[in-house]
N, C-alpha and C positions, 0 to 999 in steps of 0.2 A: 662421705664425699669420695667419689670415685677418682682415683689418681691415674686412670687410663682413659683414653678417648672412647666414646660410645660409637655406635655404627654410623650415625649421621656425621659425627665429627671426623671419623676415619675416612668417610667418603669425601668430605670437604678437603681433608689433607691430601688425598690422592689427586683430587681435581686441581688444587692449588699447586701441587708439586709439578704436575704435568704441564700446567699453564705456564708457570715461571720458567721451566726448563725449555719449553718450546718457543715462547714468545718474549721472554725477558731474561736470557742467560747472561753470563759474563761477557759474551761477545757483543750483546746489546749495550751493556754498560760501557765497554771500550769504545763503541761507535760514538756514543754521546760525549764521552770524555775527550776523544780525539777531535771531535768537531768543536769542542769548547762551546757547546750549546748554552745560550744565555740563561735558560731555565734549569738546566741540569737534569731534565727528565723529558720524556716524550708525552705530549698531550694525547697523541693517538693511543699510546699504551694505556694512559690513564682512562680513556674511554673504553678500552678493552677490559680493564679492571671492572668498570661499571657493567659491561655486558655479562661478565661472569657473576655479577651480584655482590662482588667484594666490597664496593664502596658504601653500600647501605647495611652492612652487617650489624652495626650497633644502633641504627636508626629504628625506632619502634615500628611495628607492622602497620599500626593505624595511621602512620605518617609516611608510608610508602617504602619503608625499609624491610629488612629481614627479621628484626627483633631478636637477634642472637646476642651473644655475650662476649666477654673478654677472652674466653677460651678459644672461641672461633676466630676472633680477630688475631689472636696470637698464632693460630695455625697458619693463617695467611702470612703474617709477618715473619714467621720462621722460614718460610719458603722464599720470601723476599730477601732475607738475609743470606740464605744458602746460595742464591744466584746473583747477589749484589744488584738486584733489580731496582733501578732508580724510579721512584714514584713518591707522591705526596701522601701516601696511604696513612702513615703514622701520624703526621700532623693534622691532616684533614679528616680522615674517616674514623680516627680513634680519639685523639685529644680534642679537636675542635667539636666533634659531634657530642662528646661528653659535656663540653661547655654549653653548647646550644640546647641541651636537654634542660638546662636551668634558665633558658631565655624565655621571653614571652612568645605567645602563639604566632604573632606577626613575624617575628624574627625567624622562627623555625620554618614557617611557610616561605619565607624569603630565601633561605639558604639550603634547606634539606633537599629540595628537588634537584638543584644543581650538583650537589654532592653525589646523589644517587645516580645521576646521568653521566657523571664524570666530566662535567663542564666547569665545576667550581673547585678552586684551590683556596685553602684558608691557612694563614700563618699564625704563629704564636709569638707575640712580642712581649716577652716576660723578662728575660735576662738583660742586665745592664752592665755587666763586666765580663771578664774572660772566664770566670767561674760561675756556676749555677748557684745563685743565692737569692731565691725569690723573695724572702722576707726583707731583703735590703733594697726593695723598690724605692726609688727616689723620684721617679717621674710623677709630676703633679697634675691633678685634675681639679681645676677651680670652677666654682659656680659661675655661669655666664648666661644671663637671660633665663630661658627655660631649659638650658642644658649645661654643658661643661666645656672648658677650654683646657686642652692637654698640652703640657710642655715638658720636654725631657728627651732622652735618647735611649734607644734599645740596641742591643748588640746581637749579632749572630742569629738573626731571625731566618730560620731555614725556609727556603722557597718564598721569602718575604717579597722579593721584587716581582714574583709571578703570581702572587696571591690576589684574589678578588676582594678579600677582606682580612683584616688583622684583628686578632683578639689581644687587646692591650691591657696590661695590668698597670694601674696608676694609683697614686696615693691621694685620697680625698680627706684624710685625717691622720693623726698620729705622726710618728717619726720613723725615719729609716731604721730598719731592724725589727720593727713591730709587725706582727701579723694582723693586728686590727687596723682599721682605717683604709684598707685596700678596696678598690672597686674595679671591675672588669668592664671594658667597653668594646663594642664592635665598631671598627673604623674601616670604612670602605677605601679602596685603593686610590681613588681620585680625590681624596679629602684635601682641601686647601691647607697649606702649611706643613704638609708631610713630605719629606725628601728621603731618598734611599740611595745608598752606595752599595751596589752588589759586590760580593767577594766570593772567591772560590775556595772551598774548604779543602783539607788535606785529602778527602776521599772524592774530590771533584764535584761534590754537591755545591749548589749555589745558595748562599745566605745573603743577608743584607744588614748593614748598619743603618738604623733609621733615626732620623731627627724629627721630633714633633715640636713645631714652632707655633704654638697657639692654635692647634687644630681644634676646631669647634664641632661638637657633636650634640645631638638632642638627648633629652632624657630617655628616649626610646632606645638609645644605643647601649644602655646599661644592661649587663648580663647578671642576673641575680639581684642582690640588694646593694644599695649604696653603703659603703663602709664595711660591708660584710663579704667582700669578694674572696677572702681567704677560704671560706667554706667551699665555694665553687672552684677556686684555684686548686684546692687539695684534690678534688675529684678529677680535674683535668690532669694534674701531675701524676696521680696514681695510675690513671689510664695510660698516659704517655710513658711512664716509667716501666710498667709491666709490658707495654708494647715494645719499647726499646730493648727490654731484657729478652723478650721472645725473639726479636730480630737478631740480637747478639748470639743467642743460642743457634740460630740459623747460620750466622757468619762463622761461628766457631765450629759447627758441625761440617759446614762446607769445606773449611780449611783442613779439618781433621780427615775427612774422606779423601781429599786430594793428597794429603801427606801419606796416608796409609796406602793409597794406590801407588805412589812413588816408591815407597818402601818395598813394594812387591815387584818393581820393575828395575830399579837401579842396582847395578852390580859393581862390587869392588872386591878385589882379591879373589875373583872367580866365584863369588857368592852374592846372592841377592841380599841387600843390606838389611832387609826385614828379618833375616835369620840371625842377626847379631843380637845377643841377649840384652845388651845394654839398651838398644833401641826398642826392643820388645817391652822392656820394663817401662820405659818412658811412654810408649804408645798406650800401654794398659792404664797407666796413671792418668793420661790425658782423657781416655775414654770414660773412666770413672768420674772425673771432674765434670765433663760435659753432661753426663747423665744426671749427676746431682744438681747441676744448674737447671736442666730441663725440668726436674721434679719440683724444685722450689718455685720456678716460674709458673708451673701449672697450678701449684697450691695457691699462689697469690691470685691468679686469675679466677680460680674457683671462689675464693673468699670475696673478691670484688663482685662477682656475679651474684653471690648469695647475700650481699650486703652485710657480711660479717665484720664486726669491729676490728678483727685482727688483720683486715685487708691492708691497712697502711703499713703495719709492721712487716708483713710478708712481702709487700711490694718493695720496701727498702732492702730486705734480705735478697729478693730476687734480682734487683738491679745490681747489688754488690756482688753476688755470687756469679751471675751471668757475665759481669764485667771482668772478674778475675779469671773465670774459666775460658772466656773467649780470648782474652789476652794471652793466656797460656797456650791456647791452640795455635794462634798465629805465630807466636814466638817459636814454639816447637816446630811448626811447619817450616819456617824459614831456616832454622838450624838443621833440620833433617834433610831439607833440599840441598843444603850446602850453598856454595857461591852462586849457583844458577838461580837460587831463590830470590836473589837480590836484583835480578834482571827483569825488565818489563816483559820479556818473552813468556814468563810463567805468571799465572794468576795469583799465586800465593801472596805476593806483595800487595795486590789490590785488597785482599782480605785484611791485611794488617792495617792499611789506611782506613778502611771502613770501621774496623774495631776502634781505632784511635778517635774517630769522630763520634761514634755511638757511645763510647765510654763517657764522653763529656756531656752528651745530650741528656738533659734532665738530671744531671748530677753524676759524678764519677763514683767508682767503687768505694773510695775512701769517705766521700760525703755520706754515702748511704750506710756504710759500716758504722760510722759515728751515730747516725740516726737510729740504727738498730740498738746500739749500746745505750743511747739516751732513753729510748722507749722501754728498755729493760731495766732502767734504774741505775745505770752506771754513769 
């Protein structure tokens, strides 16, 4: 297994880096933050993602996509993170596409074309509390006619209010805390009985608290098998977690590069502060941590692409390591910038806010460190 990018992947990286830098830099993020855009991202930019071919990276070639893998999706996400580019790429083109691969042909034909063209946004309605605990799903799906009736609440559904469809995890059997008895449903945005309360997150992204009050769906809305949703949900979460880890590597790298540039410019006591040995040691430590995070993320991506059984373990390790390294990067960035780093004039504070949100998305570093320990028998 190669732990470096091949020629095609390197070309994709160059293309994605140039695109994000020119079309979706931090100035673009500031524009939408300051406008308090109701969606938190530009639909025009999302269509540009499609024109670049990014939106269909994980969709099979015979269904109109590029048929690439998680390594390639991670390349795009790292550049998204580096530039704080607001988009539904992670939820829609990574996690939701992974879910739809387990859906029936009719559902794939319904949603894949819109994702590929940048017309469709899909949200993930999984979490029900402030912390990511998917096994604790309590939302119920009861048999009703030839379908199901969904009742419950979902929290912090990123891009939920602007989604054309939600992938909802509900319990058709078993008890809260069990992984068996879960089922996934595709619920369209105009479903009767579904209400949303949009909220702005710390990084200015827009999520939604969702209430499902007897929402009726047909049996065709089931993704995967009834009562066996955990097997599909695991694939969705592994895809989302490695994707979020890749984006955090980008956030951490962007903050690190910004900080290193500042160390080369800021002067104190007649010297550039980057000449101070104490700061050099901290900078070297930070660089090493970010490179280790990038390596474990790439390893996890390769395992997922190869269908290796170690994929779930390395995904947990990647989310934990990327979370710790990214958090170190933004904290060191703020400290080395000094007081000015706390002002809105400098971008470093924006990276800290994005780190805070991404760390919680799909489970924080402590959640995944515990999973790594459990999977290793501790």
